[in-house]
Backbone as a chain_set.jsonl record, in Angstrom:
{"seq": "MTGICVIFDLDGTLVDSEGLCNQAFLDLLPQLGDTVESLIQRYRGKKLAPILADLEGRLCQKLPDTFELHYRQHVAEVFSRELKPMPGVLEMLETTNFPKCIASSGPPLKIRQALQVSGLAPYFGDSIFSSYEVGSWKPEPGLFQYAANAMGFMPSQCVVVEDSEVGIEAAAAAGMKAFRYMRNGETSSCWVGDEVPFDDMLQLPRLLAQFVSYAQPIIQRGLAR", "coords": {"N": [[-1.959, 22.793, -12.154], [-5.159, 21.31, -11.852], [-7.719, 19.483, -10.121], [-7.234, 15.949, -8.417], [-4.684, 13.791, -7.441], [-4.684, 10.542, -7.353], [-3.198, 8.261, -4.873], [-1.73, 5.25, -4.622], [-1.242, 2.744, -2.649], [-0.279, -1.092, -2.493], [-0.208, -3.547, -1.58], [-2.511, -5.167, -0.107], [-4.145, -3.521, -0.359], [-4.616, -3.186, -3.254], [-3.929, -5.491, -4.514], [-4.162, -8.928, -3.322], [-2.297, -9.905, -1.238], [-1.383, -10.396, 1.122], [-2.068, -12.235, 2.645], [0.065, -14.558, 1.534], [2.194, -13.505, 1.404], [2.363, -13.866, 4.238], [2.096, -16.201, 4.549], [4.417, -17.415, 3.093], [6.227, -16.642, 5.05], [5.715, -19.022, 7.021], [6.383, -21.293, 5.616], [8.405, -20.868, 5.076], [9.605, -20.95, 7.692], [8.573, -23.207, 9.176], [8.691, -23.547, 12.138], [7.472, -21.346, 13.557], [4.644, -20.34, 15.48], [2.371, -19.369, 14.596], [-0.639, -18.281, 13.167], [-1.615, -17.377, 10.001], [-3.366, -14.774, 9.698], [-2.844, -13.622, 11.802], [-0.082, -13.396, 11.718], [-0.111, -11.027, 9.543], [-1.834, -9.0, 10.779], [0.584, -8.573, 12.851], [2.645, -7.691, 11.202], [1.852, -5.935, 8.705], [2.159, -3.531, 6.457], [4.781, -3.018, 7.171], [8.428, -2.558, 6.727], [10.76, -5.164, 5.262], [13.162, -5.545, 6.64], [12.849, -5.062, 9.552], [11.203, -6.382, 9.735], [12.162, -8.795, 9.693], [14.284, -8.979, 11.756], [12.549, -8.848, 13.943], [11.497, -11.994, 13.806], [13.585, -13.157, 14.204], [14.586, -12.636, 16.881], [11.992, -13.474, 18.315], [12.349, -16.208, 17.575], [14.77, -16.403, 18.762], [16.988, -16.901, 17.38], [19.36, -16.758, 15.028], [19.245, -16.049, 11.344], [19.879, -17.229, 8.492], [21.884, -16.139, 6.353], [21.212, -16.177, 3.827], [18.718, -15.981, 3.78], [16.553, -14.031, 3.51], [16.759, -13.94, 0.371], [16.121, -16.39, -0.375], [13.348, -16.011, 0.993], [12.084, -14.048, -0.748], [12.215, -14.759, -3.397], [10.815, -17.061, -3.208], [8.082, -16.091, -2.406], [7.803, -14.75, -4.87], [7.305, -16.935, -6.511], [5.063, -17.764, -5.582], [3.483, -15.85, -5.999], [3.149, -15.814, -9.084], [1.854, -18.11, -9.301], [-0.478, -17.426, -7.875], [-1.799, -15.021, -6.856], [-4.133, -12.362, -6.669], [-5.955, -9.388, -7.809], [-7.695, -7.417, -5.273], [-10.967, -7.707, -4.337], [-12.961, -6.107, -6.218], [-11.456, -4.244, -7.442], [-10.324, -4.145, -10.498], [-12.975, -3.111, -11.387], [-13.334, -0.813, -9.941], [-10.887, 0.38, -10.57], [-11.627, 0.937, -13.191], [-13.5, 3.05, -13.184], [-12.456, 5.476, -12.068], [-11.201, 8.119, -13.21], [-9.058, 10.086, -12.296], [-5.447, 10.991, -12.35], [-3.409, 8.7, -11.534], [-1.093, 6.501, -9.428], [1.167, 4.443, -8.29], [2.363, 3.828, -4.894], [4.809, 2.129, -3.187], [6.222, 0.284, -0.867], [7.26, -1.761, -1.383], [9.901, -3.911, -3.139], [10.745, -2.608, -6.48], [11.037, -5.097, -8.588], [9.308, -6.489, -7.544], [6.964, -4.861, -7.051], [6.463, -4.787, -9.8], [5.882, -7.205, -10.789], [3.715, -7.784, -9.393], [1.702, -6.386, -9.966], [1.369, -7.05, -12.698], [1.022, -9.831, -12.992], [-1.702, -9.678, -11.638], [-2.955, -8.257, -13.424], [-3.025, -5.482, -13.382], [-1.21, -3.998, -14.644], [-1.661, -2.231, -16.957], [-3.162, -0.117, -15.724], [-1.579, 1.98, -14.732], [1.186, 2.527, -15.526], [3.933, 3.198, -16.112], [3.875, 5.086, -13.613], [4.67, 4.224, -10.821], [6.18, 3.866, -7.531], [8.572, 2.868, -5.513], [9.492, 2.412, -2.194], [12.439, 1.545, -1.928], [13.888, 2.683, -4.093], [13.609, 5.653, -3.287], [14.235, 5.746, -0.971], [12.954, 5.846, 1.49], [10.806, 5.017, 3.79], [7.557, 4.028, 4.733], [6.245, 4.454, 8.167], [7.646, 7.213, 7.16], [7.183, 10.639, 5.816], [7.836, 10.727, 3.241], [8.076, 8.866, 0.707], [5.702, 9.296, -0.593], [5.169, 12.348, -0.579], [6.974, 12.242, -2.612], [6.127, 10.862, -4.838], [3.565, 12.379, -4.879], [4.925, 14.743, -6.379], [6.25, 13.909, -8.435], [3.914, 13.162, -9.897], [3.142, 15.573, -10.211], [1.61, 17.303, -8.742], [0.495, 18.957, -5.602], [0.845, 18.261, -2.054], [-1.563, 18.866, -0.786], [-3.567, 18.276, -2.574], [-3.776, 15.33, -3.283], [-5.055, 12.22, -2.77], [-4.778, 9.255, -0.676], [-4.676, 5.752, -0.589], [-4.743, 3.544, 1.269], [-4.099, 0.703, 3.072], [-2.834, 0.329, 5.678], [-1.656, 0.853, 8.969], [0.615, 2.373, 9.239], [1.348, 3.226, 6.806], [-1.075, 4.857, 6.688], [-0.09, 6.837, 8.758], [1.786, 7.724, 7.221], [1.073, 9.049, 4.835], [-0.57, 11.42, 6.223], [1.56, 12.659, 7.778], [2.781, 13.367, 5.462], [0.921, 15.172, 4.667], [-1.924, 14.901, 3.342], [-4.899, 13.895, 2.158], [-6.102, 10.878, 3.47], [-7.589, 7.468, 3.176], [-8.971, 4.895, 4.293], [-8.691, 1.704, 3.263], [-10.357, -1.1, 4.718], [-10.96, -4.492, 4.518], [-13.25, -7.117, 4.928], [-14.8, -6.66, 7.694], [-13.046, -5.196, 9.242], [-11.667, -3.768, 11.921], [-9.74, -0.902, 13.753], [-8.004, -0.095, 16.518], [-6.472, 2.263, 16.306], [-6.906, 5.118, 15.247], [-5.812, 7.834, 12.859], [-5.751, 10.981, 12.264], [-8.473, 12.7, 9.985], [-8.566, 10.733, 8.565], [-10.776, 8.405, 6.216], [-12.412, 5.724, 6.77], [-13.582, 2.914, 4.506], [-14.991, 0.024, 3.366], [-15.263, -1.438, 1.06], [-14.399, -2.039, -2.334], [-15.59, -0.575, -4.636], [-16.958, 1.277, -3.63], [-15.34, 3.979, -3.853], [-14.804, 5.133, -6.204], [-17.08, 7.039, -5.847], [-16.613, 8.107, -2.947], [-14.524, 9.363, -3.544], [-15.109, 11.328, -5.649], [-17.156, 13.045, -3.955], [-14.709, 14.233, -2.121], [-13.61, 15.211, -3.656], [-15.761, 17.366, -4.533], [-15.667, 18.595, -2.501], [-13.05, 19.831, -1.233], [-12.151, 20.856, -3.747], [-12.37, 23.481, -4.148], [-10.772, 24.898, -1.695], [-8.882, 23.473, -1.936], [-8.336, 25.1, -4.702], [-8.167, 27.898, -3.421], [-5.618, 27.824, -1.998], [-3.196, 27.472, -3.358], [-3.831, 29.331, -4.599], [-2.032, 31.267, -3.543]], "CA": [[-2.668, 21.535, -12.245], [-6.375, 20.948, -10.945], [-8.427, 18.104, -9.995], [-6.754, 15.421, -7.27], [-4.148, 12.483, -7.706], [-4.616, 9.624, -6.179], [-1.552, 7.481, -4.955], [-2.399, 3.754, -3.952], [-0.845, 1.349, -1.716], [-0.553, -2.376, -3.347], [-0.396, -4.846, -0.765], [-3.488, -5.281, 0.758], [-5.118, -2.53, -0.802], [-5.125, -3.317, -4.325], [-3.942, -6.895, -4.441], [-4.696, -9.774, -2.192], [-1.063, -10.562, -1.187], [-0.663, -9.796, 2.614], [-1.66, -13.634, 3.032], [0.543, -14.865, 0.585], [3.731, -12.765, 1.799], [2.862, -14.144, 5.401], [2.073, -17.663, 4.507], [5.45, -17.654, 2.926], [7.669, -16.864, 6.613], [5.665, -20.165, 7.922], [6.761, -22.142, 4.532], [10.004, -21.519, 5.059], [10.125, -21.457, 9.122], [7.514, -23.983, 10.526], [8.887, -23.351, 13.57], [6.568, -20.783, 13.945], [3.628, -20.976, 15.798], [1.173, -17.908, 14.605], [-1.572, -18.23, 12.174], [-1.527, -15.827, 8.843], [-3.635, -13.998, 10.556], [-1.821, -12.674, 13.017], [1.213, -12.43, 11.351], [-0.637, -10.181, 8.691], [-1.608, -8.03, 11.766], [1.849, -7.874, 13.043], [3.601, -7.079, 9.718], [1.228, -5.004, 7.789], [2.926, -2.447, 5.64], [6.115, -2.859, 7.883], [9.87, -2.856, 5.648], [10.875, -6.285, 5.635], [14.229, -5.872, 7.446], [12.608, -4.794, 11.106], [10.519, -8.083, 10.254], [12.918, -10.384, 9.719], [14.71, -8.948, 13.037], [11.55, -9.729, 14.944], [11.52, -13.228, 13.633], [14.879, -13.437, 14.267], [13.917, -12.402, 17.907], [10.848, -14.234, 18.507], [12.474, -17.732, 17.445], [15.846, -16.671, 19.477], [18.044, -18.095, 16.694], [20.114, -15.384, 13.503], [18.332, -16.445, 10.62], [20.533, -17.824, 7.478], [22.319, -15.054, 5.296], [20.253, -16.252, 2.318], [16.89, -15.984, 4.194], [15.795, -12.544, 2.613], [16.788, -14.255, -0.752], [15.139, -17.701, -0.55], [11.646, -15.492, 0.732], [11.63, -13.178, -2.163], [12.38, -16.0, -4.31], [9.432, -17.956, -2.946], [6.827, -15.201, -2.396], [7.712, -14.494, -6.307], [7.09, -17.945, -7.29], [3.624, -18.064, -5.208], [2.278, -14.963, -6.487], [2.934, -16.602, -10.152], [0.185, -18.794, -9.039], [-1.956, -17.261, -6.694], [-2.045, -13.8, -6.704], [-4.998, -11.835, -7.402], [-6.476, -8.284, -7.212], [-8.513, -7.364, -4.537], [-12.466, -7.538, -4.774], [-13.971, -4.562, -6.863], [-10.326, -3.203, -7.675], [-10.648, -4.263, -11.471], [-13.744, -2.158, -11.397], [-12.779, 0.32, -9.535], [-10.153, 1.399, -11.517], [-12.605, 1.281, -14.518], [-14.088, 4.098, -12.974], [-11.752, 6.108, -11.468], [-10.788, 8.851, -14.103], [-8.34, 10.535, -11.717], [-4.607, 10.303, -12.197], [-3.332, 7.866, -10.287], [0.202, 6.037, -9.245], [1.249, 3.55, -7.142], [3.823, 3.77, -3.804], [4.8, 0.471, -2.035], [7.287, -0.181, 0.143], [8.038, -2.94, -1.924], [11.067, -3.826, -3.654], [10.271, -2.754, -7.58], [10.89, -6.42, -9.406], [7.926, -7.238, -6.651], [5.449, -4.468, -7.574], [6.05, -4.826, -11.197], [5.226, -8.754, -10.654], [2.423, -7.99, -8.678], [0.56, -5.645, -11.007], [1.495, -7.645, -14.168], [0.08, -11.159, -12.707], [-3.268, -9.133, -11.311], [-3.942, -7.495, -14.452], [-3.299, -4.272, -13.064], [-0.441, -2.791, -14.774], [-2.192, -1.448, -17.511], [-3.907, 1.17, -15.123], [-0.685, 2.634, -13.991], [2.175, 2.415, -16.344], [5.178, 3.695, -15.142], [3.615, 5.792, -12.733], [5.169, 3.377, -9.779], [7.175, 4.264, -6.877], [9.155, 2.405, -4.399], [10.724, 2.993, -1.443], [13.518, 0.869, -2.593], [14.183, 3.584, -5.004], [13.162, 6.798, -3.149], [14.783, 6.15, 0.132], [12.179, 6.385, 2.546], [9.522, 3.735, 4.247], [6.371, 4.204, 5.668], [5.307, 6.0, 8.236], [8.353, 8.242, 6.677], [6.573, 10.775, 4.292], [9.28, 10.866, 1.936], [7.734, 8.526, -0.143], [4.172, 9.818, -0.92], [5.727, 13.279, -1.306], [8.042, 12.246, -4.317], [5.031, 10.695, -5.691], [3.323, 13.467, -5.408], [6.047, 15.605, -6.845], [6.942, 13.252, -9.522], [2.956, 13.092, -10.719], [2.848, 17.26, -10.344], [0.77, 17.795, -8.021], [0.898, 19.242, -4.37], [0.291, 17.462, -1.051], [-2.984, 19.66, -0.549], [-3.885, 17.768, -3.758], [-3.217, 13.741, -3.666], [-5.29, 11.389, -1.81], [-3.753, 8.07, -0.217], [-5.506, 5.186, -0.345], [-4.022, 2.321, 2.198], [-4.686, -0.093, 4.102], [-2.005, -0.266, 6.781], [-1.854, 2.178, 10.282], [1.936, 2.948, 8.975], [0.715, 4.571, 5.399], [-2.021, 6.56, 7.103], [0.672, 7.55, 9.311], [2.801, 8.462, 6.342], [-0.276, 9.982, 4.55], [-1.067, 12.454, 6.874], [2.769, 13.378, 7.911], [2.612, 14.142, 3.654], [-0.106, 16.373, 4.721], [-2.465, 14.226, 2.157], [-5.95, 12.997, 2.84], [-6.255, 9.096, 3.26], [-8.611, 6.812, 2.729], [-7.751, 3.556, 4.889], [-9.33, 0.112, 2.881], [-10.451, -2.356, 5.95], [-11.878, -5.419, 4.478], [-13.857, -8.228, 5.74], [-15.244, -5.923, 8.833], [-11.727, -5.436, 10.108], [-11.663, -2.755, 12.879], [-8.577, 0.152, 14.072], [-7.359, 1.001, 17.444], [-5.928, 3.401, 16.253], [-6.929, 6.34, 13.849], [-4.548, 9.154, 12.539], [-6.63, 12.473, 11.38], [-9.525, 12.663, 9.477], [-8.644, 9.689, 7.578], [-12.34, 8.341, 5.668], [-12.069, 4.421, 6.045], [-14.129, 1.882, 3.816], [-14.326, -1.564, 3.001], [-16.208, -1.709, -0.356], [-13.137, -0.655, -3.04], [-16.994, 0.05, -5.179], [-17.176, 2.695, -2.894], [-13.882, 4.457, -3.153], [-15.035, 6.202, -6.482], [-18.188, 8.162, -5.071], [-16.064, 8.678, -2.304], [-12.942, 10.599, -4.119], [-15.596, 12.08, -6.234], [-17.319, 13.615, -2.757], [-13.989, 14.548, -1.545], [-12.589, 16.599, -4.922], [-16.482, 18.24, -4.75], [-15.966, 19.266, -0.648], [-11.758, 20.407, -1.577], [-11.693, 21.388, -4.56], [-12.546, 25.071, -3.453], [-10.362, 24.833, -0.728], [-7.542, 23.442, -3.128], [-7.718, 26.322, -5.6], [-7.256, 28.576, -2.567], [-4.053, 27.255, -1.471], [-2.736, 26.936, -4.743], [-3.748, 30.57, -5.64], [-1.391, 31.998, -2.493]], "C": [[-3.618, 21.138, -11.195], [-6.673, 19.478, -10.845], [-7.325, 17.646, -8.619], [-5.747, 14.093, -8.328], [-4.267, 11.745, -6.786], [-3.357, 8.273, -6.037], [-2.022, 6.346, -4.076], [-1.122, 3.055, -3.466], [-0.878, -0.073, -2.791], [-0.501, -3.156, -2.369], [-1.707, -4.993, 0.151], [-4.145, -4.699, 0.708], [-5.816, -2.863, -2.284], [-5.019, -4.7, -5.27], [-3.552, -8.278, -3.141], [-3.102, -10.635, -1.636], [-0.32, -10.786, -0.149], [-0.948, -11.28, 3.41], [-0.759, -14.591, 2.571], [1.881, -14.835, 1.243], [3.621, -13.669, 2.99], [3.005, -15.924, 5.66], [3.566, -18.338, 4.258], [6.329, -18.027, 4.122], [6.907, -18.21, 7.163], [5.937, -21.359, 6.923], [7.88, -22.154, 4.826], [10.427, -21.393, 6.729], [8.899, -21.893, 9.996], [7.825, -24.371, 11.769], [8.255, -22.474, 14.573], [5.361, -20.665, 14.328], [2.729, -20.031, 15.952], [0.611, -18.442, 13.316], [-1.447, -17.192, 10.962], [-2.2, -14.799, 9.238], [-3.127, -12.816, 11.592], [-0.551, -12.576, 12.674], [0.972, -10.926, 10.034], [-0.86, -8.959, 9.475], [-0.567, -7.182, 12.395], [2.665, -7.276, 12.315], [2.817, -6.27, 8.755], [1.728, -3.895, 7.325], [4.297, -2.338, 6.419], [7.596, -3.142, 6.619], [10.029, -4.031, 6.081], [12.133, -6.453, 6.226], [13.964, -6.104, 9.115], [11.609, -6.525, 11.041], [10.998, -9.398, 10.486], [14.009, -10.591, 11.202], [13.725, -8.934, 14.29], [11.171, -11.053, 14.591], [12.264, -14.076, 14.449], [14.881, -13.675, 16.866], [13.524, -13.448, 18.52], [11.524, -15.764, 18.688], [14.136, -17.285, 18.221], [17.239, -17.26, 18.802], [17.771, -16.442, 14.982], [19.218, -16.61, 12.848], [19.297, -16.563, 8.963], [20.633, -16.622, 6.512], [21.386, -14.967, 4.074], [18.835, -16.464, 2.514], [16.56, -15.164, 3.614], [16.068, -13.145, 1.289], [15.521, -15.188, -1.359], [13.65, -17.104, -0.355], [11.79, -14.745, -0.554], [11.161, -14.362, -3.41], [10.677, -17.091, -4.333], [8.381, -17.092, -3.018], [6.671, -15.123, -4.022], [6.864, -16.051, -6.767], [5.417, -18.396, -6.515], [2.798, -17.061, -5.95], [2.035, -15.413, -8.015], [1.875, -17.439, -10.434], [-0.564, -18.141, -8.57], [-2.482, -15.604, -6.765], [-3.102, -13.014, -7.705], [-5.24, -10.35, -6.982], [-7.745, -8.331, -5.945], [-10.155, -7.065, -4.881], [-12.85, -6.165, -4.716], [-12.866, -3.952, -7.021], [-10.738, -3.102, -9.028], [-11.408, -2.751, -12.095], [-13.926, -1.253, -10.989], [-12.348, 1.394, -10.39], [-10.604, 1.631, -12.723], [-12.931, 2.549, -14.626], [-13.938, 5.3, -12.245], [-10.975, 6.728, -12.534], [-9.46, 9.597, -13.476], [-7.084, 10.685, -11.874], [-4.237, 9.93, -11.29], [-1.964, 7.659, -10.666], [0.028, 4.792, -8.028], [2.784, 3.165, -6.107], [3.619, 3.082, -2.743], [6.173, 0.712, -1.398], [8.15, -0.993, -0.465], [8.575, -3.215, -2.492], [10.405, -3.499, -5.461], [9.912, -3.796, -8.248], [9.463, -6.526, -9.001], [6.769, -6.489, -6.915], [4.905, -4.459, -8.406], [5.165, -6.303, -11.699], [4.146, -8.464, -10.44], [1.499, -7.179, -9.64], [0.43, -6.351, -12.414], [0.834, -9.243, -13.913], [-1.549, -11.053, -12.6], [-3.911, -8.4, -11.982], [-3.844, -6.072, -14.225], [-2.51, -3.333, -13.857], [-0.819, -1.986, -16.324], [-2.735, 0.431, -17.306], [-2.816, 2.146, -14.599], [0.385, 2.781, -14.574], [3.248, 2.73, -15.615], [5.166, 4.38, -13.97], [3.718, 4.874, -11.511], [6.375, 3.697, -9.169], [7.321, 3.705, -5.974], [10.1, 2.914, -3.487], [11.978, 2.625, -1.543], [14.487, 2.46, -3.368], [14.232, 5.021, -4.402], [14.084, 7.185, -1.66], [14.339, 6.18, 1.406], [10.834, 5.129, 2.716], [8.569, 4.923, 5.135], [6.614, 3.722, 6.891], [6.122, 7.377, 7.79], [7.233, 9.014, 5.646], [7.092, 11.186, 2.98], [8.535, 10.222, 0.944], [6.642, 8.656, -0.965], [4.622, 11.267, -1.319], [6.764, 13.035, -2.766], [7.473, 11.714, -4.6], [4.28, 11.322, -6.295], [3.914, 14.637, -6.357], [6.156, 15.146, -8.596], [5.743, 13.881, -10.88], [2.537, 14.451, -10.927], [1.553, 17.724, -9.91], [1.262, 18.235, -6.519], [0.32, 18.309, -3.57], [-0.821, 17.544, -0.973], [-3.849, 18.533, -1.633], [-3.982, 16.347, -3.967], [-4.076, 13.68, -2.028], [-4.553, 10.306, -2.134], [-4.6, 7.11, 0.131], [-4.743, 3.705, 0.26], [-4.632, 1.583, 2.852], [-3.954, -0.677, 5.95], [-2.008, 1.341, 7.614], [-0.632, 2.703, 9.696], [1.991, 3.775, 7.75], [-0.313, 4.988, 5.77], [-1.088, 7.199, 7.793], [1.432, 8.592, 8.936], [2.103, 9.467, 5.915], [-0.654, 11.866, 5.135], [0.31, 13.2, 7.589], [3.121, 14.136, 6.325], [1.854, 15.27, 3.965], [-1.408, 15.993, 3.516], [-3.866, 13.472, 2.825], [-5.668, 11.719, 2.41], [-7.451, 8.604, 3.411], [-8.365, 5.055, 3.166], [-9.31, 2.27, 3.964], [-9.139, -0.693, 4.019], [-11.508, -3.599, 5.258], [-12.56, -6.731, 5.475], [-14.162, -7.731, 7.677], [-14.452, -6.337, 9.717], [-12.107, -4.105, 11.05], [-10.363, -2.212, 13.293], [-9.168, 0.488, 15.4], [-6.758, 1.801, 17.304], [-5.519, 4.169, 15.312], [-6.567, 7.078, 13.593], [-5.594, 9.89, 11.525], [-7.689, 11.846, 11.409], [-9.572, 11.475, 8.613], [-10.791, 8.956, 7.77], [-12.158, 6.637, 5.302], [-13.568, 3.657, 5.164], [-13.677, 0.824, 4.027], [-15.241, -2.082, 1.924], [-15.306, -1.066, -0.981], [-14.817, -0.096, -4.312], [-17.305, 0.904, -5.089], [-16.234, 3.788, -3.711], [-14.322, 5.979, -4.637], [-16.173, 7.386, -6.195], [-17.453, 8.527, -3.681], [-15.047, 9.803, -2.67], [-13.899, 10.992, -4.846], [-16.367, 13.265, -5.131], [-16.376, 14.352, -2.28], [-13.265, 16.038, -2.339], [-13.823, 17.925, -4.736], [-16.306, 19.346, -3.352], [-14.197, 19.977, -1.121], [-11.521, 21.101, -2.277], [-11.543, 23.237, -3.973], [-11.229, 25.711, -2.47], [-8.183, 24.779, -1.14], [-7.242, 24.656, -3.642], [-7.57, 27.476, -4.413], [-5.972, 28.987, -2.469], [-2.851, 27.325, -2.136], [-2.765, 28.741, -5.51], [-2.847, 31.93, -4.808], [0.008, 32.043, -2.773]], "O": [[-3.321, 20.757, -10.063], [-6.055, 18.536, -11.341], [-6.729, 18.476, -7.932], [-5.995, 13.66, -9.453], [-4.063, 12.006, -5.6], [-2.844, 7.594, -6.926], [-2.598, 6.495, -2.999], [-0.093, 2.957, -4.136], [-1.519, 0.001, -3.84], [-1.486, -3.824, -2.687], [-1.515, -4.835, 1.357], [-5.079, -4.821, 1.5], [-7.02, -2.85, -2.542], [-5.649, -4.985, -6.288], [-2.674, -8.26, -2.278], [-2.96, -11.856, -1.702], [0.846, -11.179, -0.115], [-0.366, -11.588, 4.45], [-0.746, -15.618, 3.25], [2.552, -15.815, 1.566], [4.6, -14.406, 3.105], [3.63, -16.614, 6.465], [3.977, -19.346, 4.832], [6.939, -19.077, 4.326], [7.65, -18.69, 8.019], [5.716, -22.476, 7.391], [8.527, -23.198, 4.906], [11.569, -21.74, 7.03], [8.38, -21.373, 10.984], [7.353, -25.325, 12.388], [8.295, -22.552, 15.8], [4.625, -20.919, 13.375], [2.248, -19.727, 17.044], [1.331, -18.992, 12.482], [-1.105, -16.053, 11.281], [-1.603, -13.727, 9.141], [-3.143, -11.617, 11.87], [0.167, -11.747, 13.232], [1.813, -10.06, 9.793], [-0.301, -7.919, 9.126], [-0.505, -5.962, 12.553], [3.391, -6.369, 12.723], [3.517, -5.935, 7.799], [1.653, -3.036, 8.204], [4.926, -1.32, 6.132], [7.5, -3.996, 5.738], [9.582, -4.28, 7.201], [12.384, -7.643, 6.419], [14.539, -6.929, 9.825], [11.431, -7.4, 11.888], [10.65, -10.445, 11.031], [14.431, -11.65, 11.668], [14.118, -9.003, 15.454], [10.209, -11.362, 15.293], [12.008, -15.098, 15.087], [15.113, -14.569, 17.68], [14.229, -14.248, 19.134], [11.32, -16.438, 19.697], [14.825, -18.301, 18.127], [18.191, -17.826, 19.339], [16.917, -15.762, 14.413], [18.71, -17.607, 13.361], [19.14, -15.522, 8.325], [19.641, -16.161, 5.947], [20.945, -13.965, 3.511], [18.0, -16.943, 1.747], [15.934, -15.668, 2.681], [15.142, -12.638, 0.655], [14.596, -15.033, -2.157], [12.761, -17.421, -1.146], [11.338, -15.393, -1.498], [10.121, -14.621, -4.016], [9.894, -17.548, -5.165], [7.583, -17.421, -3.896], [5.575, -15.387, -4.516], [5.791, -16.006, -7.37], [4.745, -19.314, -6.985], [1.69, -17.294, -6.433], [0.856, -15.443, -8.37], [1.176, -17.518, -11.445], [-1.702, -18.346, -8.992], [-3.669, -15.286, -6.696], [-3.081, -12.957, -8.935], [-4.793, -10.0, -5.89], [-8.557, -9.25, -5.838], [-10.454, -6.186, -5.689], [-13.019, -5.366, -3.795], [-13.033, -2.767, -6.735], [-11.496, -2.153, -9.231], [-10.97, -1.82, -12.77], [-14.768, -0.551, -11.549], [-12.785, 2.473, -10.789], [-10.057, 2.5, -13.403], [-12.818, 3.221, -15.651], [-14.846, 6.031, -11.849], [-10.028, 6.051, -12.935], [-8.616, 9.729, -14.362], [-6.97, 10.235, -10.735], [-4.461, 10.445, -10.195], [-1.446, 8.169, -11.66], [-0.863, 4.439, -7.256], [3.807, 2.544, -6.396], [2.833, 3.148, -1.798], [7.01, 1.527, -1.785], [9.367, -1.071, -0.297], [7.925, -2.844, -3.468], [9.48, -4.263, -5.738], [8.749, -3.855, -8.646], [8.541, -6.632, -9.81], [5.677, -7.045, -7.036], [3.693, -4.303, -8.555], [4.269, -6.477, -12.524], [3.323, -8.832, -11.278], [0.427, -7.701, -9.946], [-0.552, -6.186, -13.137], [0.134, -9.714, -14.81], [-2.405, -11.786, -13.095], [-4.991, -7.879, -11.705], [-4.606, -5.371, -14.892], [-2.808, -2.14, -13.921], [-0.049, -1.092, -16.674], [-2.754, 1.462, -17.978], [-3.222, 3.149, -14.012], [0.948, 3.593, -13.839], [3.335, 2.441, -14.421], [6.166, 4.411, -13.253], [2.591, 4.699, -11.047], [7.433, 3.832, -9.783], [6.36, 3.74, -5.206], [11.118, 3.572, -3.701], [12.785, 3.489, -1.199], [15.541, 2.982, -3.003], [14.982, 5.75, -5.052], [14.489, 8.285, -1.283], [15.059, 6.463, 2.363], [10.167, 4.585, 1.835], [8.724, 5.969, 5.764], [7.167, 2.624, 6.958], [5.587, 8.477, 7.934], [6.535, 8.381, 4.853], [6.697, 11.835, 2.011], [8.199, 11.022, 0.071], [6.655, 8.11, -2.068], [4.456, 11.484, -2.52], [7.052, 13.805, -3.681], [8.239, 11.269, -5.455], [4.029, 11.3, -7.5], [3.155, 15.352, -7.011], [6.14, 15.847, -9.608], [5.95, 14.48, -11.935], [1.636, 14.65, -11.742], [0.681, 18.341, -10.521], [2.4, 17.89, -6.2], [-0.552, 17.557, -4.005], [-1.461, 16.495, -1.046], [-4.877, 18.037, -1.173], [-4.366, 16.108, -5.112], [-4.025, 14.302, -0.966], [-3.905, 10.107, -3.161], [-5.35, 7.341, 1.079], [-4.236, 2.911, -0.532], [-5.776, 1.826, 3.236], [-4.282, -1.466, 6.837], [-2.234, 2.469, 7.175], [-0.819, 3.914, 9.574], [2.589, 4.849, 7.681], [-0.713, 5.811, 4.947], [-1.102, 8.399, 7.519], [1.76, 9.651, 9.471], [2.26, 10.613, 6.334], [-0.868, 12.953, 4.598], [0.128, 14.357, 7.967], [3.622, 15.25, 6.17], [2.186, 16.357, 3.491], [-1.787, 16.939, 2.825], [-3.863, 12.679, 3.766], [-5.152, 11.4, 1.339], [-8.377, 9.323, 3.786], [-7.747, 4.219, 2.507], [-10.519, 2.226, 4.191], [-8.009, -1.021, 4.382], [-12.716, -3.585, 5.493], [-12.21, -7.052, 6.611], [-13.777, -8.383, 8.647], [-14.578, -7.198, 10.587], [-13.054, -3.448, 10.617], [-9.536, -3.123, 13.244], [-10.241, 1.052, 15.618], [-6.305, 2.307, 18.331], [-4.462, 4.188, 14.682], [-7.084, 7.833, 14.417], [-6.066, 9.535, 10.445], [-8.074, 10.946, 12.156], [-10.589, 11.237, 7.962], [-11.618, 8.974, 8.682], [-11.895, 6.183, 4.189], [-14.647, 4.167, 5.466], [-12.622, 0.457, 4.545], [-15.883, -3.126, 2.04], [-15.056, 0.108, -0.707], [-14.74, 1.077, -4.678], [-17.869, 1.582, -5.947], [-16.977, 4.572, -4.3], [-14.254, 7.193, -4.443], [-15.926, 8.576, -6.392], [-17.933, 9.583, -3.269], [-14.884, 10.891, -2.118], [-13.07, 11.87, -5.087], [-16.175, 14.437, -5.456], [-16.842, 15.401, -1.835], [-12.77, 17.115, -2.005], [-13.469, 19.104, -4.737], [-16.695, 20.509, -3.245], [-14.46, 21.133, -1.453], [-10.798, 22.058, -2.002], [-10.583, 23.851, -3.506], [-10.831, 26.871, -2.578], [-7.122, 25.361, -0.914], [-6.25, 25.307, -3.316], [-6.522, 28.09, -4.612], [-5.391, 30.041, -2.727], [-1.723, 27.259, -1.648], [-2.114, 29.223, -6.437], [-2.863, 33.112, -5.149], [0.773, 32.624, -2.004]]}, "num_chains": 1, "name": "protein.A"}
């Protein structure tokens, strides 16, 4: 297999879901004194179980056994009404001709709903990989490694598009080039390896083409060994 495979994160990268997911915490836990923005920064890219444990610690109380179920139901309802693709994503996908897939920490049902509601499902078909199916969560490399293997590519042939530090760490651990989407002038205090930051999805096809032009000879030498 020649060329590259582009592995996309979903929440906060392709769909504008992070605000909705964190607003759901505030809707269900009105005693929280946080803003949506502060929760996004605190919980971006993280698995739900440690998020709920953190909430219990901060509230000094145990959440009801049914909280996760109610939370996921509430998020699904909000997604059905309000979820949109990130700015420029539809245009970007139209002009990105490389093989591509989704690798998300979310449950499969949530991933598929998000893709359907946002209109992105036709671009990915069945090339969707969930931590809940693979049994590996970012910053572990397992999800990205599994996706690469399933798509028929070596890790060195894969590019990961992410918005979270844990996702960038997972890409680095998997031996993949990472492009970090940073919207609205966001900055990061933690850079991992030689990641490439960008703030406009319409820039991505050009950045990918530049990477292929630079990296293809190196990839081919590695495959020939």
